[in-house]
C-alpha positions in Angstrom: 83.8 82.0 -90.8 80.1 81.9 -90.7 78.6 81.8 -87.4 76.2 78.6 -86.1 72.7 79.9 -86.0 71.0 79.6 -82.0 68.0 77.8 -81.5 65.1 79.9 -80.7 64.4 79.9 -76.9 60.4 80.8 -77.0 59.8 77.3 -78.2 61.4 75.4 -75.1 59.8 78.1 -72.9 56.4 77.5 -74.2 56.7 74.2 -74.2 57.7 74.2 -70.5 55.3 76.4 -69.6 52.2 74.4 -71.4 53.5 71.2 -69.5 53.5 73.3 -66.2 49.9 74.7 -66.7 48.7 71.4 -68.1 50.2 69.9 -64.4 48.7 72.3 -62.2 45.3 72.2 -64.2 45.1 68.6 -63.3 46.2 69.2 -59.8 43.5 71.5 -59.1 41.0 69.7 -61.0 41.9 66.6 -59.1 41.8 68.8 -55.9 38.2 70.2 -57.1 36.8 67.0 -58.1 33.9 66.2 -55.3 34.3 62.7 -52.9 31.7 59.9 -53.2 30.9 58.7 -49.8 30.6 55.1 -49.7 28.2 53.5 -46.3 29.9 52.6 -43.4 29.6 48.8 -43.3 27.7 47.4 -40.2 29.8 47.0 -37.2 32.0 43.6 -36.8 31.2 44.2 -33.1 27.7 43.9 -33.0 27.8 40.6 -35.6 30.4 38.7 -33.3 28.3 39.9 -30.0 25.2 38.1 -31.4 26.8 34.9 -32.1 28.4 35.0 -28.8 25.2 35.3 -26.9 23.9 32.2 -29.4 27.0 30.0 -28.6 26.4 30.7 -24.8 22.4 30.3 -24.5 22.8 26.9 -27.5 25.6 25.7 -24.6 23.3 26.5 -21.4 20.4 24.3 -23.4 23.1 21.2 -24.3 23.1 18.7 -21.6 26.3 17.9 -20.2 27.0 14.4 -20.9 29.5 13.6 -18.1 27.1 15.0 -15.5 23.8 12.5 -17.1 26.7 9.7 -17.1 27.6 10.2 -13.5 23.7 10.6 -12.1 22.6 7.6 -13.8 25.9 5.8 -12.4 24.4 6.5 -8.9 21.2 5.9 -9.5 22.2 2.3 -10.5 24.3 2.0 -7.5 21.4 3.2 -5.0 19.1 0.6 -7.1 21.6 -2.3 -6.6 22.1 -1.8 -2.9 18.7 -1.8 -2.2 18.3 -4.7 -4.6 20.8 -6.5 -2.3 19.4 -5.5 1.0 16.2 -6.7 -0.1 17.8 -10.0 -0.7 19.8 -10.3 2.3 16.0 -9.2 4.0 14.6 -12.1 2.3 16.6 -14.6 3.1 16.3 -13.7 7.1 12.7 -14.1 6.5 12.8 -17.6 4.9 15.8 -18.8 7.7 12.9 -17.9 10.5 10.3 -19.2 8.9 11.7 -22.3 8.9 12.7 -22.1 12.1 9.6 -21.4 13.4 7.9 -23.9 11.3 10.0 -26.5 13.2 8.8 -25.1 16.6 5.3 -25.2 15.4 5.5 -28.8 14.2 6.9 -30.0 17.6 4.5 -28.2 19.7 1.6 -29.7 17.4 3.0 -33.1 17.8 3.2 -32.6 21.6 -0.7 -31.3 21.6 -1.8 -34.3 19.7 0.1 -36.6 22.3 -1.5 -34.7 25.0 -4.7 -34.6 23.4 -4.9 -38.1 22.9 -4.0 -39.3 26.4 -7.2 -37.1 27.3 -9.3 -38.5 25.0 -8.4 -42.1 26.5 -8.8 -41.0 30.0 -12.3 -39.5 29.0 -13.1 -42.8 27.6 -12.2 -44.8 30.6 -14.3 -42.9 33.2 -18.1 -43.2 33.4 -20.6 -40.4 33.1 -21.2 -38.8 36.1 -22.9 -35.6 37.4 -25.9 -34.1 34.7 -24.6 -36.5 32.2 -25.0 -39.5 34.2 -27.9 -41.4 33.2 -30.4 -41.5 36.2 -33.6 -43.3 36.6 -36.6 -40.5 36.3 -40.1 -40.4 37.5 -43.1 -42.0 36.4 -44.8 -38.3 35.8 -41.5 -37.4 34.2 -41.7 -39.8 32.0 -45.4 -39.6 31.0 -44.6 -35.4 30.4 -41.7 -36.8 28.3 -43.6 -39.5 26.5 -41.3 -42.1 27.4 -41.1 -45.4 29.1 -41.5 -45.4 32.9 -37.8 -47.6 33.5 -36.1 -44.9 30.9 -33.0 -43.8 32.5 -32.0 -40.4 31.5 -29.2 -37.5 31.9 -30.4 -34.1 33.6 -28.8 -32.6 30.7 -31.2 -34.3 28.1 -34.4 -33.6 30.2 -33.5 -30.0 30.4 -32.9 -29.6 26.4 -36.6 -31.6 26.3 -38.0 -29.2 28.8 -36.4 -26.0 27.1 -38.1 -27.2 23.4 -41.5 -27.9 24.9 -41.5 -24.4 26.7 -40.8 -22.7 23.0 -42.9 -25.0 21.6 -45.6 -24.2 23.4 -44.7 -20.0 23.8 -44.1 -20.0 27.2 -41.3 -17.6 27.5 -42.0 -14.0 28.6 -42.4 -11.3 25.8 -40.4 -8.9 27.7 -37.7 -11.3 29.5 -37.0 -14.4 27.6 -35.1 -16.2 30.5 -38.4 -16.4 32.2 -40.7 -19.3 31.8 -44.4 -18.7 32.2 -46.0 -22.3 32.5 -48.9 -24.0 31.3 -50.9 -26.8 33.4 -49.5 -28.9 32.3 -46.0 -28.0 32.7 -47.0 -26.2 36.3 -48.1 -30.1 37.2 -45.1 -31.5 36.7 -42.9 -28.8 38.7 -45.3 -28.4 41.2 -45.0 -24.6 41.0 -47.8 -22.0 41.9 -48.8 -19.3 39.2 -47.2 -16.6 42.0 -43.8 -18.6 41.6 -41.5 -17.4 39.3 -39.9 -19.9 37.1 -36.5 -19.3 35.3 -34.1 -21.3 33.5 -31.9 -20.9 36.2 -33.6 -22.0 38.5 -35.7 -24.8 36.4 -33.2 -27.8 38.2 -34.6 -27.0 41.4 -38.2 -27.9 40.2 -37.1 -30.6 38.2 -34.8 -32.2 41.2 -37.4 -34.7 42.5 -37.8 -36.3 39.5 -34.8 -37.9 39.7 -34.4 -41.0 41.3 -30.9 -41.5 43.1 -29.8 -45.2 42.7 -29.3 -47.5 46.1 
């Protein structure tokens, strides 16, 4: 009986050893290959901070609509109160004006009645004193160039004498109250050059020329 031939063991050993050698060499090549480094990415934290800061600055610049609305409402309320106060004050002033107007009209009517009574009483009275027409002397009538039987009031005579003094420049240069009579006026007043004649004592010199009625 013949024996079966045995498989050579050398082939298996070579195959396994080649496989192991290839595996080891691949591992070595893998280990020995240089590592390629890439640049690290920009830090995320810094970008976040910039965005956060920008958001905060924008939020601080942006106005608060609630605050603005509240401020406008408050200002409108204050303005409305001011208008109401002015309206109330104006109404009070108008009321006071009407009351005062009535009082003034009432007083004016009363004064008109009093003045009317005074005018009536004055009209019924005869003139007296300096305003009463009186007979004048012949010398005075001649001086005034009027008729001898003319009756004149002292006030009218004084006005004519004053006009004569001004027309003939008989006032003292340094004292307008003092009269410097000329010859014609001195004859009428019967005064001397040493006498001091003024507008205040003129009536003393004019007294003899007004004749009292009997």
